[in-house]
KEKE-3310 file (N, C-alpha, C; in steps of 0.2 Angstrom, whole numbers, plus 5000, padded with zeros to 4 digits):
npx = (5094:5100:5102:5108:5110:5118:5129:5125:5110:5094:5085:5088:5084:5088:5085:5075:5067:5054:5048:5036:5030:5015:5002:4999:5011:5014:5024:5024:5025:5028:5035:5043:5057:5061:5068:5073:5077:5078:5080:5088:5077:5066:5049:5039:5026:5019:5010:4997:4986:4976:4985:4996:5009:5015:5015:5023:5035:5038:5039:5051:5060:5060:5066:5058:5055:5065:5073:5070:5079:5090:5094:5093:5096:5098:5101:5114:5116:5112:5094:5089:5099:5098:5086:5088:5097:5090:5088:5077:5060:5043:5025:5013:4999:4993:4996:5002:4994:4994:4979:4974:4982:4986:4988:4999:5006:5009:5018:5028:5033:5037:5047:5056:5064:5073:5090:5093:5081:5068:5058:5045:5033:5035:5034:5021:5014:5017:5011:4998:4991:4990:4978:4973:4981:4979:4970:4964:4970:4961:4950:4952:4949:4950:4958:4964:4972:4980:4987:4994:5003:5010:5016:5024:5033:5040:5049:5063:5068:5069:5078:5072:5055:5043:5028:5013:4998:4995:4985:4974:4957:4958:4950:4946:4952:4961:4969:4975:4982:4991:4999:5004:5013:5021:5027:5034:5044:5050:5055:5065:5074:5070:5066:5052:5043:5028:5014:4998:4980:4973:4971:4971:4979:4992:4992:4992:5002:5014:5029:5034:5029:5027:5022:5015:5012:5007:5018:5029:5037:5028:5027:5036:5039:5038:5023:5015:5020:5016:5002:5001:5002:4989:4974:4975:4972:4958:4946:4934:4918:4905:4893:4885:4867:4861:4866:4872:4872:4879:4892:4895:4897:4907:4918:4919:4924:4937:4955:4964:4955:4948:4936:4920:4909:4893:4884:4869:4872:4885:4900:4912:4928:4940:4956:4971:4977:4974:4976:4971:4958:4953:4955:4946:4934:4933:4934:4928:4916:4910:4910:4910:4917:4928:4938:4953:4960:4973:4976:4968:4975:4969:4964:4976:4981:4972:4973:4987:4989:4980:4985:4989:4997:5013:5024:5030:5029:5035:5030:5015:5008:5004:5000:5003)
npy = (5068:5055:5058:5052:5041:5031:5017:5004:4994:4999:4990:4973:4957:4940:4924:4923:4915:4910:4899:4891:4882:4874:4873:4860:4854:4854:4859:4875:4886:4902:4912:4909:4908:4921:4934:4950:4967:4983:4999:5014:5028:5023:5020:5008:4996:4983:4970:4958:4944:4941:4933:4931:4932:4945:4953:4945:4945:4959:4961:4954:4963:4973:4968:4962:4949:4934:4927:4911:4905:4912:4930:4946:4963:4980:4995:4989:4984:4975:4972:4976:4984:4994:5000:5004:5014:5024:5024:5017:5017:5013:5012:5004:4992:4991:4996:5001:5015:5028:5032:5042:5054:5069:5072:5080:5078:5065:5064:5072:5064:5052:5058:5062:5050:5049:5053:5063:5071:5075:5091:5093:5100:5101:5087:5085:5094:5089:5077:5081:5085:5096:5104:5095:5094:5096:5087:5073:5056:5046:5052:5053:5048:5031:5033:5046:5042:5033:5043:5049:5039:5039:5052:5049:5040:5048:5055:5051:5055:5045:5035:5025:5021:5010:5003:4997:4994:5008:5018:5014:5017:5030:5044:5048:5061:5063:5051:5055:5066:5061:5052:5062:5068:5057:5055:5067:5065:5054:5059:5067:5058:5048:5031:5021:5008:4999:4990:4987:4985:4993:4994:5004:5014:5008:5008:5022:5028:5021:5018:5005:4989:4975:4959:4946:4929:4915:4915:4918:4929:4933:4942:4957:4973:4988:4998:4999:4988:4977:4978:4974:4961:4956:4952:4959:4974:4985:4988:4999:5005:5013:5004:5003:5005:4996:4979:4975:4962:4954:4961:4958:4945:4944:4950:4942:4931:4934:4932:4931:4938:4940:4943:4949:4962:4970:4986:4993:5001:5001:4993:4983:4976:4965:4961:4954:4959:4974:4983:4976:4974:4987:4991:4983:4987:5001:5000:4989:4986:4998:5006:5019:5033:5027:5020:5016:5007:5002:4987:4984:4986:4979:4968:4962:4959:4949:4940:4936:4932:4922:4911:4894:4882:4885:4877:4863:4859:4854:4858:4863:4878:4891:4907:4922)
npz = (5078:5067:5050:5039:5025:5024:5030:5041:5039:5043:5049:5050:5046:5047:5042:5052:5065:5075:5088:5098:5113:5114:5127:5127:5123:5110:5096:5090:5077:5074:5067:5052:5046:5041:5030:5029:5025:5029:5024:5030:5032:5025:5023:5027:5025:5034:5031:5033:5036:5050:5063:5056:5060:5061:5073:5081:5074:5075:5088:5090:5083:5092:5103:5112:5113:5111:5096:5090:5081:5069:5066:5072:5069:5073:5065:5065:5078:5093:5096:5109:5114:5105:5108:5121:5120:5114:5100:5094:5095:5099:5095:5101:5100:5112:5129:5145:5152:5164:5171:5179:5178:5169:5151:5148:5160:5159:5148:5153:5164:5158:5150:5159:5162:5152:5148:5138:5128:5117:5117:5129:5126:5112:5107:5111:5103:5090:5090:5090:5101:5109:5112:5121:5132:5146:5149:5158:5157:5158:5153:5139:5122:5114:5102:5105:5116:5109:5101:5112:5115:5104:5105:5116:5111:5103:5111:5113:5101:5090:5078:5072:5070:5076:5073:5078:5072:5073:5071:5076:5082:5079:5071:5054:5050:5060:5058:5045:5048:5057:5048:5040:5048:5050:5037:5036:5045:5040:5028:5034:5038:5047:5050:5046:5051:5050:5055:5049:5048:5040:5024:5015:5021:5020:5006:5003:5011:5012:5004:5001:5002:5013:5013:5024:5028:5036:5044:5035:5023:5009:4999:4993:4990:4979:4981:4970:4962:4970:4969:4956:4957:4959:4951:4940:4930:4930:4918:4914:4906:4896:4889:4872:4870:4861:4857:4869:4875:4866:4867:4880:4880:4871:4878:4889:4883:4880:4880:4895:4903:4919:4926:4923:4926:4927:4929:4926:4911:4912:4911:4919:4918:4923:4920:4914:4903:4900:4889:4877:4880:4882:4868:4862:4867:4864:4850:4841:4849:4852:4864:4877:4887:4894:4907:4915:4928:4940:4948:4964:4980:4990:4983:4978:4991:4995:4985:4986:4999:5001:4994:4989:4999:5004:5005:5013:5030:5046:5058:5066:5061:5070:5074:5084)
capx = (5093:5105:5098:5112:5107:5124:5130:5121:5103:5090:5082:5090:5082:5091:5083:5072:5062:5051:5043:5033:5027:5009:5001:4999:5017:5015:5028:5020:5030:5025:5038:5046:5062:5060:5073:5071:5081:5074:5085:5086:5073:5061:5042:5038:5020:5020:5003:4996:4980:4976:4988:5001:5016:5017:5016:5029:5041:5039:5042:5059:5063:5060:5069:5053:5056:5071:5072:5072:5084:5091:5097:5090:5100:5095:5107:5120:5116:5106:5088:5088:5104:5096:5080:5091:5101:5085:5087:5071:5054:5037:5019:5010:4991:4991:5002:4999:4995:4991:4973:4973:4986:4985:4992:5006:5010:5012:5024:5034:5035:5042:5053:5061:5067:5078:5095:5091:5075:5064:5055:5038:5029:5036:5031:5014:5011:5018:5006:4991:4988:4991:4972:4971:4987:4977:4965:4966:4971:4955:4945:4954:4946:4955:4962:4968:4977:4986:4992:4998:5008:5015:5020:5030:5038:5044:5053:5070:5070:5072:5080:5067:5049:5040:5021:5009:4991:4996:4980:4968:4953:4958:4945:4949:4956:4967:4974:4978:4987:4996:5003:5007:5019:5026:5030:5039:5049:5054:5059:5070:5078:5068:5064:5046:5040:5022:5009:4991:4974:4970:4974:4971:4984:4998:4992:4993:5008:5020:5032:5036:5024:5030:5016:5017:5007:5010:5025:5034:5036:5025:5028:5040:5041:5034:5016:5012:5022:5012:4996:5001:5001:4982:4971:4976:4969:4951:4944:4927:4916:4898:4891:4879:4861:4861:4871:4875:4873:4885:4898:4897:4899:4914:4923:4920:4928:4944:4960:4967:4949:4946:4929:4916:4903:4889:4879:4866:4876:4892:4903:4919:4932:4946:4960:4979:4979:4970:4976:4967:4951:4952:4955:4940:4928:4933:4934:4922:4911:4907:4909:4912:4919:4933:4943:4957:4963:4977:4973:4968:4980:4965:4964:4983:4982:4968:4976:4993:4989:4976:4988:4990:5002:5020:5030:5029:5031:5034:5027:5009:5009:4999:5003:5000)
capy = (5062:5054:5058:5049:5035:5026:5013:4998:4994:5001:4983:4967:4950:4935:4918:4923:4909:4910:4894:4891:4876:4875:4870:4853:4852:4854:4864:4880:4890:4909:4915:4903:4909:4928:4938:4957:4972:4990:5004:5021:5033:5020:5019:5001:4993:4976:4968:4951:4942:4940:4927:4930:4932:4951:4956:4941:4948:4966:4960:4952:4969:4978:4965:4960:4942:4932:4923:4904:4905:4918:4936:4953:4969:4987:4999:4985:4983:4971:4976:4979:4990:5000:5003:5007:5020:5028:5024:5014:5018:5010:5013:4997:4992:4991:4998:5004:5023:5030:5035:5048:5060:5072:5070:5083:5075:5058:5065:5075:5059:5048:5062:5062:5044:5049:5058:5068:5070:5081:5095:5090:5104:5099:5081:5085:5097:5085:5071:5084:5084:5102:5106:5090:5093:5096:5082:5067:5051:5042:5055:5053:5042:5027:5036:5051:5038:5031:5049:5050:5034:5042:5057:5046:5037:5053:5059:5050:5057:5039:5034:5020:5020:5003:5005:4991:4996:5014:5023:5011:5021:5037:5046:5049:5067:5061:5047:5058:5071:5056:5050:5067:5068:5051:5057:5072:5062:5049:5064:5070:5053:5043:5025:5019:5001:4999:4985:4990:4982:4998:4993:5011:5017:5006:5011:5029:5031:5017:5017:4998:4984:4968:4955:4940:4925:4909:4916:4920:4934:4931:4947:4962:4977:4994:4997:4997:4981:4972:4978:4971:4954:4954:4948:4963:4980:4985:4993:5001:5009:5013:5000:5006:5001:4990:4974:4974:4955:4952:4964:4955:4938:4945:4952:4936:4926:4936:4929:4935:4941:4936:4944:4954:4964:4976:4990:4996:5000:5002:4986:4983:4970:4963:4958:4954:4963:4979:4986:4972:4975:4994:4992:4980:4991:5007:4999:4985:4986:5005:5009:5026:5035:5022:5021:5010:5007:4997:4982:4987:4983:4974:4962:4959:4956:4943:4935:4933:4928:4916:4907:4888:4880:4888:4873:4858:4861:4849:4860:4867:4885:4895:4913:4926)
capz = (5074:5061:5044:5034:5023:5023:5036:5042:5038:5049:5051:5046:5049:5043:5044:5058:5066:5082:5089:5105:5115:5117:5133:5126:5121:5103:5093:5086:5073:5073:5062:5049:5041:5038:5028:5028:5026:5029:5024:5034:5029:5022:5026:5025:5028:5036:5030:5033:5039:5058:5065:5051:5063:5061:5079:5084:5071:5077:5095:5090:5081:5098:5108:5117:5113:5107:5091:5091:5076:5065:5069:5071:5070:5072:5064:5066:5085:5096:5097:5116:5115:5101:5112:5127:5118:5111:5093:5092:5099:5097:5096:5100:5101:5119:5133:5151:5153:5170:5170:5184:5177:5163:5145:5149:5166:5157:5144:5158:5168:5154:5148:5165:5162:5147:5149:5133:5125:5113:5122:5130:5121:5105:5105:5112:5097:5085:5091:5089:5108:5112:5115:5126:5137:5153:5150:5161:5152:5158:5149:5132:5118:5112:5097:5108:5119:5104:5100:5117:5115:5099:5108:5121:5107:5099:5116:5112:5094:5088:5071:5069:5074:5075:5074:5077:5071:5076:5071:5079:5086:5077:5066:5047:5050:5065:5054:5040:5052:5060:5043:5037:5052:5048:5031:5037:5049:5035:5024:5038:5039:5051:5047:5049:5050:5053:5054:5049:5045:5035:5017:5012:5024:5017:4999:5003:5015:5012:4997:5000:5006:5014:5015:5028:5029:5038:5047:5030:5018:5003:4994:4996:4984:4979:4982:4963:4960:4974:4966:4950:4958:4959:4945:4934:4930:4929:4913:4914:4900:4895:4882:4869:4872:4856:4856:4875:4876:4862:4869:4886:4878:4868:4883:4893:4879:4878:4884:4901:4907:4925:4928:4919:4929:4925:4933:4921:4904:4914:4912:4922:4916:4926:4915:4914:4897:4899:4883:4873:4882:4880:4861:4860:4870:4860:4843:4838:4853:4852:4871:4878:4894:4896:4912:4917:4935:4942:4953:4971:4985:4993:4978:4979:4998:4996:4980:4988:5006:5000:4989:4992:5004:5001:5007:5018:5036:5051:5064:5065:5061:5073:5076:5089)
cpx = (5097:5101:5102:5108:5112:5125:5126:5114:5099:5087:5085:5088:5085:5089:5079:5066:5060:5046:5042:5031:5020:5008:5001:5006:5019:5019:5024:5025:5026:5028:5043:5051:5061:5067:5071:5076:5077:5080:5083:5082:5067:5054:5039:5031:5021:5012:5003:4989:4981:4980:4994:5008:5019:5019:5022:5035:5043:5042:5049:5063:5064:5064:5065:5053:5062:5070:5074:5078:5085:5094:5093:5095:5097:5100:5114:5121:5111:5100:5087:5093:5101:5090:5083:5094:5096:5084:5081:5065:5048:5030:5015:5002:4989:4997:4999:5000:4991:4985:4971:4977:4984:4990:4999:5010:5013:5018:5030:5037:5040:5048:5058:5066:5073:5084:5095:5085:5072:5060:5048:5033:5029:5033:5023:5010:5012:5013:4999:4987:4988:4984:4970:4976:4984:4972:4968:4966:4964:4949:4946:4951:4952:4960:4967:4974:4982:4990:4996:5004:5013:5019:5026:5035:5043:5050:5061:5073:5073:5074:5075:5061:5045:5033:5017:5001:4991:4990:4973:4964:4953:4952:4949:4954:4962:4972:4978:4984:4993:5001:5007:5014:5024:5030:5036:5045:5053:5058:5065:5075:5076:5065:5057:5044:5034:5018:5002:4986:4971:4974:4975:4977:4991:4998:4994:5000:5014:5023:5034:5031:5027:5023:5018:5011:5010:5016:5030:5032:5034:5025:5031:5041:5037:5027:5013:5014:5018:5005:4996:5001:4994:4980:4972:4973:4962:4950:4936:4925:4908:4897:4885:4873:4860:4867:4875:4877:4879:4892:4900:4900:4906:4919:4924:4924:4935:4949:4962:4961:4947:4939:4926:4910:4899:4885:4876:4870:4883:4895:4910:4922:4939:4950:4967:4981:4974:4970:4971:4960:4949:4951:4948:4934:4927:4932:4927:4916:4907:4906:4912:4914:4923:4937:4947:4960:4967:4973:4973:4973:4976:4965:4970:4983:4978:4971:4983:4993:4984:4979:4989:4996:5009:5026:5028:5032:5030:5030:5020:5010:5003:5002:5000:4995)
cpy = (5061:5054:5055:5043:5030:5022:5007:4999:4996:4995:4978:4961:4945:4928:4918:4918:4910:4904:4894:4884:4877:4872:4862:4850:4852:4860:4869:4885:4897:4913:4910:4905:4916:4931:4945:4962:4979:4995:5011:5025:5030:5020:5013:4999:4986:4974:4960:4949:4941:4933:4926:4929:4939:4954:4952:4944:4955:4965:4958:4958:4973:4974:4962:4952:4940:4927:4915:4902:4911:4924:4942:4958:4975:4992:4996:4983:4978:4975:4980:4985:4996:5004:5007:5014:5025:5029:5021:5016:5015:5013:5007:4998:4993:4994:5002:5012:5024:5034:5042:5054:5063:5070:5073:5080:5068:5059:5068:5069:5054:5052:5062:5056:5044:5055:5064:5066:5076:5085:5092:5093:5102:5092:5081:5088:5093:5079:5074:5084:5091:5104:5101:5089:5093:5091:5076:5061:5047:5046:5056:5047:5037:5030:5042:5047:5035:5037:5050:5045:5036:5047:5055:5043:5042:5056:5057:5052:5051:5039:5029:5020:5014:5004:4999:4993:5003:5019:5020:5016:5028:5038:5047:5055:5066:5056:5050:5063:5067:5054:5056:5069:5063:5053:5062:5069:5057:5054:5067:5064:5047:5037:5023:5012:5000:4993:4988:4985:4987:4998:5000:5015:5015:5008:5018:5032:5027:5016:5009:4994:4977:4964:4948:4936:4918:4909:4918:4925:4931:4936:4953:4967:4984:4993:4995:4990:4976:4972:4974:4963:4951:4952:4953:4970:4979:4990:4993:5005:5008:5009:5004:5002:4995:4986:4973:4967:4952:4955:4960:4948:4939:4946:4946:4931:4928:4933:4934:4939:4937:4937:4950:4956:4970:4979:4994:4995:5000:4995:4987:4976:4970:4959:4959:4958:4968:4983:4983:4974:4982:4995:4989:4984:4998:5006:4995:4985:4993:5008:5016:5027:5029:5024:5015:5012:5001:4993:4985:4983:4978:4967:4959:4955:4949:4938:4932:4929:4922:4911:4900:4887:4882:4883:4869:4860:4856:4851:4863:4874:4889:4901:4917:4930)
cpz = (5068:5055:5038:5032:5021:5030:5036:5041:5044:5053:5047:5049:5044:5046:5051:5059:5074:5083:5097:5106:5117:5123:5133:5124:5114:5101:5089:5083:5072:5067:5059:5044:5037:5036:5026:5029:5024:5029:5028:5029:5025:5026:5023:5029:5029:5036:5031:5037:5047:5059:5060:5054:5063:5068:5082:5081:5074:5084:5095:5088:5087:5103:5114:5118:5109:5102:5093:5087:5072:5069:5067:5073:5068:5071:5066:5074:5087:5097:5104:5117:5111:5104:5117:5125:5114:5103:5090:5097:5095:5099:5095:5101:5108:5123:5139:5151:5160:5169:5174:5183:5170:5157:5146:5155:5164:5153:5148:5162:5164:5151:5153:5165:5157:5149:5144:5130:5121:5118:5123:5126:5114:5103:5106:5106:5091:5085:5091:5096:5112:5116:5121:5132:5144:5154:5154:5156:5152:5154:5141:5129:5117:5107:5100:5113:5115:5102:5106:5117:5109:5101:5113:5117:5103:5104:5115:5106:5091:5080:5068:5074:5071:5077:5073:5078:5075:5076:5073:5083:5084:5071:5059:5047:5055:5061:5049:5043:5054:5054:5040:5041:5051:5042:5032:5041:5044:5030:5027:5039:5043:5048:5050:5047:5053:5050:5054:5046:5040:5028:5014:5014:5021:5010:4999:5006:5015:5004:4996:5005:5007:5017:5018:5028:5031:5041:5042:5026:5012:4997:4997:4990:4984:4979:4975:4961:4964:4971:4960:4951:4959:4953:4939:4935:4928:4923:4913:4908:4900:4888:4879:4870:4867:4857:4863:4876:4872:4864:4876:4884:4875:4873:4887:4890:4878:4883:4890:4905:4913:4927:4924:4923:4926:4930:4928:4914:4906:4915:4915:4921:4920:4922:4916:4908:4896:4893:4878:4874:4880:4872:4859:4861:4865:4853:4841:4843:4854:4859:4871:4885:4897:4902:4914:4924:4937:4947:4960:4975:4989:4989:4979:4985:4998:4991:4983:4994:5006:4996:4993:4996:5000:5003:5013:5024:5041:5057:5062:5066:5064:5076:5081:5086)
residu = (UNK:UNK:UNK:UNK:UNK:UNK:UNK:UNK:UNK:UNK:UNK:UNK:UNK:UNK:UNK:UNK:UNK:UNK:UNK:UNK:UNK:UNK:UNK:UNK:UNK:UNK:UNK:UNK:UNK:UNK:UNK:UNK:UNK:UNK:UNK:UNK:UNK:UNK:UNK:UNK:UNK:UNK:UNK:UNK:UNK:UNK:UNK:UNK:UNK:UNK:UNK:UNK:UNK:UNK:UNK:UNK:UNK:UNK:UNK:UNK:UNK:UNK:UNK:UNK:UNK:UNK:UNK:UNK:UNK:UNK:UNK:UNK:UNK:UNK:UNK:UNK:UNK:UNK:UNK:UNK:UNK:UNK:UNK:UNK:UNK:UNK:UNK:UNK:UNK:UNK:UNK:UNK:UNK:UNK:UNK:UNK:UNK:UNK:UNK:UNK:UNK:UNK:UNK:UNK:UNK:UNK:UNK:UNK:UNK:UNK:UNK:UNK:UNK:UNK:UNK:UNK:UNK:UNK:UNK:UNK:UNK:UNK:UNK:UNK:UNK:UNK:UNK:UNK:UNK:UNK:UNK:UNK:UNK:UNK:UNK:UNK:UNK:UNK:UNK:UNK:UNK:UNK:UNK:UNK:UNK:UNK:UNK:UNK:UNK:UNK:UNK:UNK:UNK:UNK:UNK:UNK:UNK:UNK:UNK:UNK:UNK:UNK:UNK:UNK:UNK:UNK:UNK:UNK:UNK:UNK:UNK:UNK:UNK:UNK:UNK:UNK:UNK:UNK:UNK:UNK:UNK:UNK:UNK:UNK:UNK:UNK:UNK:UNK:UNK:UNK:UNK:UNK:UNK:UNK:UNK:UNK:UNK:UNK:UNK:UNK:UNK:UNK:UNK:UNK:UNK:UNK:UNK:UNK:UNK:UNK:UNK:UNK:UNK:UNK:UNK:UNK:UNK:UNK:UNK:UNK:UNK:UNK:UNK:UNK:UNK:UNK:UNK:UNK:UNK:UNK:UNK:UNK:UNK:UNK:UNK:UNK:UNK:UNK:UNK:UNK:UNK:UNK:UNK:UNK:UNK:UNK:UNK:UNK:UNK:UNK:UNK:UNK:UNK:UNK:UNK:UNK:UNK:UNK:UNK:UNK:UNK:UNK:UNK:UNK:UNK:UNK:UNK:UNK:UNK:UNK:UNK:UNK:UNK:UNK:UNK:UNK:UNK:UNK:UNK:UNK:UNK:UNK:UNK:UNK:UNK:UNK:UNK:UNK:UNK:UNK:UNK:UNK:UNK:UNK:UNK:UNK:UNK:UNK:UNK:UNK:UNK:UNK:UNK:UNK:UNK:UNK:UNK:UNK:UNK:UNK:UNK:UNK:UNK:UNK:UNK:UNK:UNK:UNK:UNK:UNK)
# end
């Protein structure tokens, strides 16, 4: 695997558009003008609500569907060429697996289709399937079958892994083990682009987050930067027993305060100016045990993707 970070981008989307005709003849726009560059070695999370256009965009990255307009290049090449030469592999939500053969037999069979490939035992081990190698696919859980798809994706030793909900069906331990492997791969130079509904996965394992809504990118940046686009930081503290009503009224009247909630004596304030809130709590209001936390990724996700219409469109935007 090439571990250099020079040369063409791992993924480059320029003006990417995908439209379909509905059975009634109506023009449906799934992806509406996406520009995106992913550098070699990046781990990028692709987030968006259901029907945002994530899967359609990933299908074009993999050459499974052709753009209606715009271009897709993978390491400077056409997506299908990149796939055929083993530079790109994918772990998708679905995909046929032969149920009556074992895990090892499945990997051996797919390995035989590549002129060169990583060792069968190596990919089975990296996918955490060694203890299941003799088990028939039909006896594997949904999460175990996802790990088998991951093992198959590792066979050509790809430079780019595209993952669509890769940990669906996995338990917590299996998901963490999976992402530990992904980070090791990225450190060695492999690029990872993944779509997920697990916001905590994106928060923990991606250095960069791209949010898509209505077929367009609505946010793109480091995880902390995306979080900052939420309603602000949260400041929590214990209020003194005396004067709690006055303290709550004071906090709710402060500029940049979006929300004030209480649980017993504990108050939590969401604000765009956490420093001012902290000073008020520790100073005039006599609070204690103060904690400040950055805005959650989930909060940012809801704030950004629920924003009002981002531009007039002539087509009805219905996504896959």
